[in-house]
Phi, psi and omega in degrees: 000144178232156179267166175296325177299314180299313183295322179301330179273357182235019183298333181261008183289118182288349183267002177241157172230120180270128183233123173266124182250113187240148166285319183226089181302331182295331180256010181223269187308315186291343179268355181141144183206173178297134180306132180087354182281134173263154180272134166241113182275120184304315184286324185271320193260335186253348180243149174298139184288346184245295182273162176279103181190160172286167182297148182283168175305320180295318179293322178296313179299321178295318179297313179298320178298318179294331180272002179070030184263141170247169178300343181266354181288137173274121180265124178252113186253140173204171178182191178278187176053037175059036176071015177306306189279337170295320177293323177296317177296319178304309180299315180297316181292328176290323175305321181273011165088005178291130192277314189256096178231137181224141179260135178283115182295121182096342173062202183301317184301313183295318179301313182290320182292339177272005179057042177276168185300139174223161181210161171255359180290134180262118183284157172234152183224147174299131181293155178237167173256090182282131182293149179293123185277162170255110185299145176269119185278346187276356181263355186228141175235153180242168186307312180301323179292322177295314181298326183291337184259002180301128181084357180278118182292346178276359179238154173229139178248126179244115174268114188263008180285179178291157176303325180294321176292315182299317184287341183096005178295325175223158179257351178203157176302152184306325181286351179236042185299331181280000182244024181286165178266169178293329180233148177249155181137210180214167178288133181305135179090351181287148171254145183262107174233092183307140182307325186292344179289349180270353184240162180263180185298333180266014179075002173280160181284149174294159178299151183306322182294324177291321178295317180300316179297320181302311185278319183291332177296338179257013177084010178268093189241156187289349178283347181260159166276125186252134174245131177251148174206161176218241178252315180230004173104353183276315177295323180290335173295324178298314178290323174305316179299314181301309184294320185282312190258331180267331180249349175073023176297133188278340185225090179230131177231150179258125173268092188280346170300321171049205188290334179294336173270307184299318183288351176249354183281146179275129170086002179274150181286146180224136173246156178228170171077269198305136175250000000 
């Protein structure tokens, strides 16, 4: 993770590539961005264009090549939506093995609120031949794997959605009502720790000691293998980042199928109410 102060002093560093990852570039990147930042569109660049899946190794190598990135480039990620999709890109890029990735603490909002330099100029970079990666399987979980660990005391499930989603009062946030699942509720055994409890009012992360208390008080401890989930995997990537990089938990995976898969699946167990 890097601070806005650090990034302001490294805008001309040839060994980094600044990437803004947006849900809606028209209301964010296109209106102004950090100088030198290239756009990564969450819907277009990080997801497969046809099936529901993250980009393939071939697609990842192609994206990195278009951005002029080599395996030695330090990627600095930030974005709109309080860094949700920047965290999702971070997780996806780690799956594909890129070693040096850093999240801008506070994201787009903090940079702009500090009146730091912005531009509408879109940078271009000489393309590279990024090598085809070997995906890391331990950072991602799928529905059968989640179902297999239900009731296992060596695992912990963290539902990072809102209490209303967790309890089953709603199946999707109000702004995404058309994207709800067939069933509302949560995966049995999950604890509800909304992703937003990890950040402060300026969108920066809380201090590690506060984060440690937050998760360990709910039984989310580093001796367990922890699975995070939300609705489509972006909010849970944010919590995955917190547990993995800010608290140093050794075994954390993101179930990116999340509630949009589980809540539509036939025959899987669902719980409601208690938080």
